[in-house]
C-alpha positions as CSV (number, residue, x, y, z in Angstrom):
1,M,24.8,9.5,-35.2
2,D,24.2,12.9,-35.5
3,V,23.5,14.8,-32.4
4,K,22.6,18.3,-31.7
5,V,23.6,21.0,-28.9
6,R,20.6,21.0,-26.1
7,T,20.1,22.2,-22.6
8,A,19.7,18.8,-20.0
9,A,16.3,20.0,-19.5
10,E,15.8,19.5,-23.5
11,V,17.0,16.1,-23.3
12,L,15.0,15.3,-20.1
13,V,12.0,16.2,-22.2
14,D,12.9,14.0,-25.3
15,Q,13.9,11.2,-23.1
16,L,10.2,10.9,-21.9
17,I,8.7,11.6,-25.4
18,L,11.0,8.5,-26.6
19,H,9.6,6.7,-23.5
20,G,6.0,7.3,-24.8
21,V,5.0,9.7,-22.0
22,R,2.1,11.7,-23.0
23,H,0.9,12.8,-19.6
24,V,2.7,14.5,-17.1
25,F,1.5,16.3,-14.0
26,C,3.2,18.8,-12.0
27,V,3.1,21.5,-9.5
28,P,5.2,24.5,-11.3
29,G,8.4,25.5,-9.3
30,E,11.4,28.1,-10.0
31,S,13.7,25.2,-9.5
32,Y,12.9,23.3,-12.5
33,L,11.7,25.6,-14.9
34,T,14.0,25.0,-17.6
35,V,11.9,21.9,-17.8
36,L,8.7,23.5,-18.2
37,D,10.1,25.8,-20.7
38,A,11.2,22.6,-22.7
39,M,8.0,20.8,-22.6
40,H,6.3,24.4,-24.5
41,D,5.0,23.0,-28.0
42,R,5.9,19.4,-27.1
43,D,3.5,16.4,-27.4
44,I,3.0,16.4,-23.8
45,T,-0.4,16.9,-21.9
46,L,0.8,18.9,-18.9
47,T,-2.1,18.8,-15.7
48,V,-1.3,21.2,-13.5
49,C,-2.1,20.8,-9.8
50,R,-2.8,22.2,-6.8
51,Q,-0.8,20.5,-4.5
52,E,2.3,17.9,-5.0
53,G,0.5,15.0,-2.9
54,G,-2.4,15.4,-5.5
55,A,-0.3,15.5,-8.7
56,A,1.9,12.5,-7.2
57,I,-1.4,10.7,-6.8
58,M,-2.4,11.4,-10.3
59,A,0.9,9.6,-11.5
60,E,0.8,7.1,-9.5
61,A,-3.0,6.7,-10.8
62,V,-1.8,6.2,-14.4
63,G,1.1,3.8,-13.7
64,K,-1.7,1.7,-12.1
65,A,-3.9,2.2,-14.9
66,T,-1.1,1.7,-17.8
67,G,1.6,-0.2,-16.5
68,R,3.8,2.5,-17.7
69,P,5.4,4.9,-15.4
70,G,3.4,7.8,-14.7
71,V,4.9,10.9,-14.4
72,C,4.9,14.0,-11.9
73,F,7.5,16.8,-11.3
74,V,7.5,19.0,-7.9
75,T,9.8,21.6,-6.7
76,R,12.8,21.1,-4.4
77,G,11.9,20.3,-0.8
78,P,8.3,21.1,0.5
79,G,7.1,20.3,-2.9
80,A,9.0,16.9,-2.9
81,T,7.8,15.8,0.9
82,N,4.4,16.8,-0.1
83,A,4.7,14.3,-3.1
84,A,5.9,11.7,-0.6
85,H,2.3,11.0,-0.1
86,G,1.6,9.5,-3.6
87,V,5.4,8.0,-3.7
88,H,4.4,5.7,-0.8
89,I,0.8,5.0,-2.5
90,A,2.9,3.7,-5.8
91,H,5.5,1.5,-3.2
92,Q,2.6,-0.4,-1.4
93,S,0.5,-0.7,-4.7
94,S,3.4,-2.0,-6.7
95,S,3.0,0.9,-9.4
96,P,5.2,2.2,-11.8
97,M,5.9,5.9,-11.5
98,I,8.6,8.5,-11.7
99,L,9.0,11.8,-9.7
100,F,11.4,14.5,-10.6
101,A,12.2,16.8,-8.0
102,G,14.0,20.2,-8.1
103,Q,17.0,20.5,-6.0
104,V,19.5,23.3,-5.1
105,E,22.8,24.1,-7.2
106,R,25.3,21.5,-7.0
107,G,27.9,24.3,-5.5
108,H,25.4,24.8,-2.8
109,R,24.4,21.2,-1.6
110,G,25.9,19.9,1.8
111,R,25.1,23.9,3.3
112,D,21.4,23.1,4.4
113,A,20.6,25.8,1.7
114,W,16.6,26.6,1.1
115,Q,14.8,24.0,0.5
116,E,17.8,21.6,0.1
117,L,16.4,18.0,0.5
118,D,19.0,14.9,0.7
119,Y,16.5,12.8,-1.5
120,P,18.1,9.4,-1.1
121,A,17.9,9.3,2.2
122,V,14.3,10.5,2.2
123,F,12.5,8.5,-0.2
124,G,15.3,5.5,0.0
125,S,12.6,3.2,2.2
126,M,9.7,3.9,-0.3
127,T,11.5,3.9,-3.6
128,K,13.1,1.3,-6.1
129,W,15.9,3.9,-6.6
130,S,16.2,7.4,-5.6
131,T,19.0,9.2,-7.4
132,E,20.6,12.9,-8.1
133,I,21.9,13.7,-11.5
134,D,24.7,15.3,-11.3
135,D,26.4,15.4,-14.8
136,P,23.8,16.5,-17.8
137,A,25.7,14.4,-20.0
138,R,24.2,11.5,-18.3
139,V,20.7,12.7,-18.1
140,S,19.4,10.3,-21.4
141,E,21.0,7.4,-19.6
142,L,19.9,7.6,-16.1
143,V,16.3,8.7,-17.4
144,A,16.2,5.6,-19.1
145,R,17.6,3.5,-16.4
146,A,14.7,5.1,-14.3
147,F,12.3,3.7,-16.7
148,H,13.4,0.3,-16.5
149,V,13.9,0.1,-13.0
150,A,10.0,1.2,-12.3
151,I,8.4,-1.3,-14.8
152,S,10.9,-4.1,-13.8
153,G,10.2,-7.1,-11.7
154,Q,8.2,-5.8,-9.1
155,P,6.9,-2.0,-10.2
156,G,7.3,0.5,-8.1
157,P,8.4,4.1,-7.8
158,V,11.8,5.9,-8.8
159,V,12.7,9.6,-7.5
160,I,15.2,11.6,-9.8
161,S,16.3,15.0,-8.2
162,L,17.3,17.6,-10.6
163,P,20.1,20.5,-9.6
164,Q,18.7,23.7,-10.8
165,D,22.2,24.8,-12.5
166,M,22.5,21.4,-14.2
167,L,19.3,21.4,-15.9
168,E,20.3,24.1,-17.5
169,E,23.9,23.3,-18.8
170,P,23.9,22.8,-22.7
171,V,25.2,19.2,-23.7
172,N,26.0,17.5,-26.8
173,V,24.7,13.6,-26.2
174,V,22.5,11.0,-27.8
175,D,19.3,9.9,-26.5
176,A,19.0,6.5,-24.9
177,P,16.9,3.9,-26.3
178,P,13.4,3.1,-24.4
179,S,13.1,1.0,-21.9
180,A,10.7,-2.3,-22.2
181,P,9.9,-4.3,-19.2
182,V,11.8,-7.8,-18.9
183,E,9.2,-10.6,-19.0
184,T,9.7,-13.7,-17.0
185,S,8.5,-16.7,-17.8
186,P,7.6,-20.0,-15.5
187,G,9.9,-23.1,-16.8
188,D,8.6,-26.3,-17.8
189,A,9.5,-28.1,-14.7
190,E,7.9,-25.6,-12.5
191,M,4.5,-26.0,-14.6
192,A,4.9,-29.6,-14.4
193,Q,5.0,-29.5,-10.6
194,L,2.0,-27.3,-10.4
195,A,-0.1,-29.6,-12.7
196,E,0.9,-32.3,-10.0
197,L,-0.2,-30.4,-6.9
198,L,-3.7,-29.3,-8.8
199,A,-4.1,-33.3,-9.6
200,G,-3.7,-33.8,-5.9
201,A,-5.5,-31.4,-4.3
202,S,-9.1,-31.6,-2.9
203,S,-10.0,-27.9,-2.4
204,P,-7.8,-25.6,-4.1
205,V,-8.3,-22.0,-4.1
206,V,-6.7,-19.5,-7.0
207,L,-5.9,-15.8,-5.5
208,L,-5.0,-12.8,-7.8
209,G,-3.2,-9.4,-7.0
210,G,-0.3,-7.4,-7.7
211,S,0.7,-5.5,-11.1
212,R,2.0,-6.0,-14.2
213,W,-1.2,-7.5,-15.6
214,D,-3.1,-7.0,-19.0
215,E,-6.1,-7.7,-20.3
216,A,-4.9,-10.8,-22.2
217,A,-3.6,-12.4,-19.1
218,R,-7.0,-11.5,-17.1
219,A,-8.6,-13.6,-19.7
220,A,-6.4,-16.0,-20.0
221,V,-6.5,-16.7,-16.1
222,T,-10.3,-16.7,-16.8
223,R,-9.9,-19.7,-19.2
224,F,-7.9,-21.5,-17.0
225,A,-10.3,-21.1,-14.0
226,E,-13.2,-22.0,-16.3
227,R,-11.0,-25.4,-17.5
228,F,-10.4,-26.6,-14.1
229,Q,-13.6,-25.5,-12.5
230,L,-11.1,-23.5,-9.8
231,P,-13.1,-20.8,-7.2
232,V,-10.9,-17.2,-7.7
233,A,-10.6,-14.5,-5.3
234,T,-8.8,-11.6,-5.7
235,G,-6.5,-9.5,-3.2
236,F,-6.9,-6.5,-1.4
237,R,-7.9,-3.6,-4.0
238,R,-7.8,-5.8,-7.0
239,L,-11.1,-6.0,-8.1
240,P,-10.5,-5.6,-11.8
241,L,-8.4,-8.9,-12.4
242,F,-12.0,-10.8,-12.2
243,D,-15.2,-10.3,-13.5
244,P,-17.6,-10.5,-10.4
245,L,-20.4,-12.3,-12.5
246,H,-17.9,-14.8,-13.7
247,P,-19.2,-18.4,-12.1
248,N,-15.7,-18.8,-10.8
249,Y,-15.5,-15.7,-8.9
250,A,-15.8,-16.4,-5.2
251,G,-14.9,-12.6,-3.6
252,D,-12.1,-10.4,-2.7
253,L,-9.8,-10.6,0.2
254,G,-9.8,-6.9,1.4
255,L,-11.2,-5.4,4.4
256,G,-14.3,-6.9,5.5
257,P,-14.2,-9.7,3.4
258,N,-17.2,-12.5,3.3
259,P,-16.4,-15.2,6.1
260,A,-17.5,-17.8,4.0
261,L,-14.9,-16.7,1.6
262,L,-12.3,-16.6,4.6
263,A,-13.1,-20.2,6.0
264,R,-12.6,-21.6,2.2
265,V,-9.3,-20.4,2.0
266,K,-8.7,-21.2,5.3
267,A,-9.6,-24.6,4.4
268,A,-7.9,-25.1,1.2
269,D,-5.1,-27.6,0.8
270,L,-3.5,-25.5,-2.2
271,V,-3.6,-22.0,-2.7
272,L,-2.0,-20.8,-6.2
273,A,-1.2,-17.1,-5.5
274,I,-0.4,-15.4,-8.9
275,G,0.8,-11.9,-8.8
276,A,-0.2,-10.9,-5.4
277,R,2.4,-10.3,-2.8
278,I,-0.5,-11.6,-0.2
279,S,-0.3,-8.4,1.8
280,D,-0.9,-7.6,5.3
281,V,-5.0,-6.9,4.5
282,T,-5.0,-9.9,1.9
283,S,-3.5,-12.0,4.7
284,Q,-6.1,-10.8,7.0
285,G,-2.9,-9.5,9.5
286,Y,-1.1,-12.3,8.4
287,T,-3.7,-15.0,9.9
288,L,-4.8,-16.9,6.6
289,F,-1.5,-18.4,6.5
290,D,1.5,-19.3,9.0
291,V,4.5,-17.4,8.9
292,P,7.0,-18.3,7.9
293,T,5.6,-21.6,6.4
294,P,1.9,-22.0,5.6
295,K,0.2,-25.6,6.2
296,T,-1.4,-24.8,3.2
297,K,0.5,-25.8,0.0
298,L,1.0,-22.1,-1.7
299,V,2.6,-21.8,-4.7
300,H,3.6,-18.4,-5.0
301,V,3.8,-16.5,-8.7
302,L,5.6,-13.2,-8.5
303,P,7.4,-11.0,-10.9
304,E,10.2,-10.2,-8.4
305,P,12.3,-13.2,-7.2
306,S,13.9,-10.8,-4.0
307,E,9.9,-11.0,-2.3
308,L,9.4,-15.0,-2.8
309,G,9.8,-16.3,0.7
310,R,10.4,-13.0,2.0
311,V,7.2,-13.6,4.1
312,W,6.0,-16.8,3.3
313,T,7.8,-19.5,2.2
314,P,6.0,-21.4,-0.6
315,H,5.6,-24.9,-1.4
316,L,6.6,-23.7,-5.1
317,A,7.9,-20.3,-6.0
318,I,7.4,-19.2,-9.7
319,N,9.8,-16.4,-10.6
320,A,7.3,-15.0,-13.6
321,T,5.2,-12.1,-14.7
322,P,1.6,-12.5,-14.5
323,T,1.4,-12.1,-18.0
324,R,3.9,-15.0,-19.0
325,F,2.6,-17.0,-16.3
326,A,-1.5,-16.5,-17.5
327,A,-0.2,-17.4,-20.8
328,A,1.8,-20.8,-19.6
329,L,-1.3,-22.0,-18.1
330,D,-3.3,-22.8,-21.5
331,R,-0.7,-25.7,-21.8
332,L,-2.0,-27.2,-18.8
333,T,-4.3,-30.3,-19.0
334,P,-7.4,-30.6,-16.2
335,P,-8.1,-33.6,-14.6
336,Q,-11.3,-35.4,-15.9
337,S,-12.9,-35.4,-12.6
338,P,-11.5,-33.3,-10.0
339,A,-11.8,-33.9,-6.4
340,W,-13.1,-30.3,-6.0
341,R,-16.0,-30.4,-8.6
342,G,-18.6,-28.0,-7.6
343,S,-16.5,-25.8,-5.2
344,A,-16.5,-22.6,-7.8
345,E,-20.3,-22.6,-8.0
346,T,-20.6,-22.9,-4.2
347,G,-17.9,-20.3,-4.1
348,H,-20.0,-17.6,-6.2
349,A,-23.0,-18.4,-4.7
350,E,-21.5,-17.3,-1.6
351,Y,-20.0,-14.1,-3.1
352,L,-23.7,-13.2,-4.6
353,S,-25.4,-14.1,-1.5
354,W,-22.8,-11.6,0.3
355,S,-23.2,-9.1,-2.0
356,E,-26.4,-8.9,-4.0
357,A,-29.0,-7.5,-1.4
358,P,-28.2,-4.3,0.5
359,T,-27.7,-4.8,4.0
360,P,-29.7,-2.2,6.7
361,Q,-28.0,0.7,8.1
362,P,-29.4,3.3,10.7
363,G,-30.9,6.4,9.1
364,A,-32.1,8.0,5.9
365,V,-29.0,7.4,3.8
366,N,-28.2,3.2,2.7
367,I,-24.8,3.2,1.4
368,A,-25.4,-0.2,0.1
369,E,-28.4,0.8,-1.8
370,I,-26.4,3.7,-3.7
371,M,-23.6,1.0,-4.7
372,I,-25.8,-1.2,-5.9
373,W,-27.4,1.6,-8.0
374,L,-24.4,2.6,-9.6
375,R,-23.5,-1.0,-10.4
376,E,-26.7,-1.2,-12.0
377,H,-26.4,1.8,-14.0
378,L,-22.9,2.8,-14.6
379,P,-21.4,2.0,-18.1
380,A,-19.7,-1.4,-17.9
381,D,-16.5,0.6,-18.8
382,A,-17.1,3.0,-15.8
383,I,-14.1,4.1,-13.7
384,L,-14.1,4.1,-9.8
385,T,-12.0,5.9,-7.6
386,N,-11.7,5.6,-3.9
387,G,-9.4,6.9,-1.0
388,A,-9.5,5.2,2.6
389,G,-12.1,4.8,5.0
390,N,-14.9,2.6,6.3
391,F,-16.4,3.8,3.3
392,A,-14.9,2.0,0.9
393,A,-16.2,-1.4,2.7
394,W,-19.7,-0.6,0.7
395,V,-17.6,-0.4,-2.8
396,N,-15.8,-3.6,-1.9
397,R,-18.9,-5.3,-1.1
398,F,-21.7,-4.0,-3.6
399,Y,-19.9,-2.5,-6.5
400,R,-18.9,-4.9,-9.3
401,V,-16.2,-4.2,-11.4
402,R,-17.0,-5.6,-15.0
403,R,-13.8,-4.6,-16.6
404,F,-10.2,-4.4,-16.2
405,G,-9.1,-1.3,-15.1
406,G,-12.2,-0.3,-13.8
407,H,-11.1,0.5,-9.8
408,L,-8.6,2.3,-8.6
409,G,-7.6,2.8,-4.9
410,P,-4.8,3.0,-2.5
411,N,-3.3,-0.2,-1.1
412,S,-1.5,1.5,1.1
413,G,-4.9,2.4,2.9
414,S,-3.6,6.4,2.0
415,M,-6.4,8.8,2.6
416,G,-7.1,11.2,-0.2
417,Y,-6.7,9.4,-3.3
418,G,-10.0,9.1,-4.5
419,V,-10.6,12.7,-6.3
420,P,-6.8,13.2,-8.0
421,A,-6.8,9.7,-9.2
422,A,-10.5,10.5,-11.0
423,V,-8.6,13.4,-12.4
424,A,-5.8,11.5,-14.0
425,M,-8.4,8.7,-15.0
426,Q,-10.2,11.6,-16.6
427,R,-7.4,13.0,-18.2
428,L,-6.3,9.6,-19.8
429,Y,-9.9,8.5,-20.9
430,P,-12.1,11.5,-21.6
431,G,-14.7,9.5,-23.1
432,R,-15.3,7.0,-20.2
433,R,-17.5,8.2,-17.0
434,V,-15.1,8.3,-14.0
435,V,-16.5,8.5,-10.2
436,A,-14.6,9.1,-7.2
437,V,-16.0,7.7,-3.8
438,S,-14.9,9.5,-0.7
439,G,-15.8,10.2,2.8
440,D,-15.6,14.0,4.2
441,G,-12.3,13.6,6.0
442,D,-10.9,11.7,3.1
443,F,-12.1,14.2,0.5
444,L,-10.6,16.8,2.2
445,M,-7.1,15.2,2.3
446,N,-7.0,16.0,-1.3
447,G,-10.1,17.9,-2.1
448,Q,-8.5,21.1,-3.9
449,E,-7.7,18.6,-6.9
450,F,-11.6,19.7,-7.7
451,A,-10.5,22.9,-8.8
452,T,-8.1,21.1,-11.0
453,A,-11.2,19.0,-12.6
454,V,-13.0,22.6,-13.1
455,Q,-9.8,23.9,-14.8
456,Y,-9.5,21.1,-17.3
457,G,-13.1,20.9,-18.0
458,L,-13.5,17.1,-16.4
459,P,-16.8,16.0,-15.6
460,I,-15.9,13.6,-12.8
461,V,-18.7,13.0,-10.3
462,V,-17.2,12.9,-6.7
463,L,-19.5,11.4,-3.9
464,V,-18.7,12.5,-0.6
465,F,-20.0,10.3,2.2
466,D,-20.3,12.7,5.1
467,N,-20.6,11.3,9.0
468,A,-19.0,14.1,10.2
469,T,-16.2,11.6,11.9
470,Y,-13.2,10.0,11.2
471,G,-14.8,6.8,11.2
472,T,-12.6,4.1,10.6
473,I,-10.6,5.5,14.1
474,R,-14.0,6.1,15.6
475,M,-14.8,2.3,15.3
476,H,-11.5,1.6,16.4
477,Q,-12.0,3.9,19.2
478,E,-15.3,2.4,20.5
479,R,-13.4,-1.0,20.5
480,E,-10.6,0.0,22.4
481,Y,-12.1,3.2,24.7
482,P,-15.7,2.7,24.5
483,G,-17.3,6.3,25.0
484,R,-14.4,8.0,25.3
485,V,-14.6,9.8,21.9
486,I,-11.6,12.2,21.4
487,A,-10.2,14.0,18.4
488,T,-12.9,12.0,15.7
489,D,-15.4,14.1,15.5
490,L,-15.4,16.8,12.2
491,K,-17.1,20.2,11.4
492,N,-17.6,20.0,7.7
493,P,-18.4,22.6,4.8
494,D,-21.2,22.5,2.8
495,F,-19.7,20.3,-0.2
496,A,-22.3,21.1,-2.7
497,A,-21.5,24.8,-2.3
498,Y,-17.9,23.5,-2.2
499,A,-18.0,22.5,-5.6
500,R,-20.1,25.1,-7.1
501,A,-17.6,28.0,-5.5
502,F,-15.2,26.2,-7.9
503,G,-17.6,26.4,-10.7
504,G,-18.8,22.7,-10.7
505,F,-22.0,21.2,-9.8
506,G,-23.1,20.4,-6.3
507,A,-26.2,18.8,-4.6
508,T,-26.6,17.1,-1.3
509,V,-28.6,14.2,-0.8
510,E,-30.2,13.1,2.7
511,R,-32.3,10.2,1.7
512,T,-31.4,7.2,-0.5
513,A,-34.3,7.6,-2.8
514,D,-32.7,11.1,-3.8
515,F,-29.3,9.9,-4.8
516,A,-30.6,8.7,-8.5
517,P,-31.8,11.8,-9.7
518,A,-29.0,13.8,-8.1
519,F,-26.6,11.7,-9.7
520,E,-28.3,11.8,-13.3
521,T,-28.2,16.0,-13.2
522,A,-24.7,16.1,-11.8
523,V,-24.1,13.8,-15.2
524,A,-26.7,15.7,-17.2
525,S,-24.6,19.0,-16.2
526,K,-21.3,18.2,-18.1
527,L,-19.3,19.8,-15.0
528,P,-17.2,18.4,-12.5
529,A,-19.6,17.6,-9.8
530,I,-20.0,16.8,-6.4
531,L,-22.7,15.0,-4.0
532,H,-22.9,15.6,-0.8
533,I,-24.3,12.4,0.9
534,K,-24.8,12.9,4.6
535,F,-25.1,9.4,6.3
536,D,-25.7,8.7,9.9
537,P,-22.6,8.0,11.8
538,D,-24.0,5.0,13.7
539,G,-24.1,3.2,10.6
540,I,-19.9,2.8,10.6
541,S,-19.9,-0.6,8.1
542,P,-22.3,-2.7,6.4
543,T,-22.2,-5.2,9.3
544,A,-21.9,-3.1,12.4
545,T,-22.9,-0.1,14.3
546,L,-21.3,2.1,16.3
547,S,-23.5,1.9,19.5
548,G,-23.5,-1.9,19.0
549,I,-19.4,-1.9,18.9
550,R,-19.8,0.4,22.1
551,A,-22.1,-2.1,24.0
552,A,-20.1,-4.9,23.0
553,A,-16.8,-3.3,24.5
554,L,-18.4,-2.0,27.8
555,A,-19.6,-5.3,28.1
556,Q,-16.5,-7.2,27.7
557,K,-14.9,-4.5,30.2
558,S,-17.7,-5.4,32.8
């Protein structure tokens, strides 16, 4: 095989291209200038960000949306620690991503050199693999391995540190072949046992979650639910896995879920969990099922064998990827007259009753009405992103994600996710409408990436819901220490003026009726836009007020 002399940095970039990487997110740094130069005039779209946390979130969002690793480059030391924000999100979201971080010269390591960092020690607990490339001759091998690790089993993040002098060395090596995910299929015996469990069930429920899904798997699970007349729920921030208007959809097990759905799952005698780790939030603080052995018969389907039985001991464990397992469901024959007949229709009716009409809210702005307007007016292929905060409860309850990949949120509950994720999605899908939903505290965690949207002409629309407080913390504060408000009030800027200062569109909304015309004007501007939506802080969630929480807490303490 013919080979040519290249720098290690050039080998790295060639390896990225061989693996199909076409989008890279970065904050530039002198520690990896050789890599940036190697990207010059190559078939890679480079997005330069304003802070490494935003860049890493963009890479995580690409991994979450595509199933292929999102790629991010940051400089050594503080650049890498800033990027830890996105790495931890990828870890808890099971999103494939690769973070390449600069490192000091090899001869300087161990001296606490300027911006030196022990990457495996710092990132080891939040990655599938963290390593450093010492030998330029191994760049192609180790980069290919990084892709394999990121997409295999339960996907997740990989961190690779790159000593500056190593990148500059010339090397004569061949490229490694691109990695493909290993798909694990369920066995015939396991599928037969599942069929027996379904035949003997009286109130089964399907729970969907995790990653490694695609549109074909989503369609296969939908066919299965229809044929078996099963109610289907989605896990925390996995709304795109099932059409909410499908008659078998029963709702999502996220934050503030429908009490009727919680009762249904708790009463189920069989839960078929496909792809879902059944996390802290999805399990409602590990209360839906007994740990370690649920009383409910749990069929747990996961692509990562080490996760099976780690928290929940399933009645039947199936080590399979959602794609292969969903395809195998077509081979099952439903019972002619299932004992649970009608439960899917009842579950869907309960979901519609919970989410159809807006709940009342104090003040002139009703967030539920805004979410309902969005679900009725956004195109079916729109992408909604959101960060973390109580404002997201309105998204979960009232917005409806109709298409696969139509929603991205941080499974770690990390603030500051919405804007950089929206930038990444608009970069990836320039023809689709992308809307970021943020809280005021949430927005300013990574609001600087609005400048990135302006720089690249990305017409995202950012909704900043402003109640001048860290709302989720204030809610807990009123429950635990009623009336003793400290460290949760915020003094906010004019977010609409903020948008205009960057060169985008900005407008302020202070009444529900003003939202629709403001949104339509924002879209018509074809600029990155921020709608600053001010709402009464007393309306802390779709079902509660701060004053009510405080009164109940004081009454309990008295």
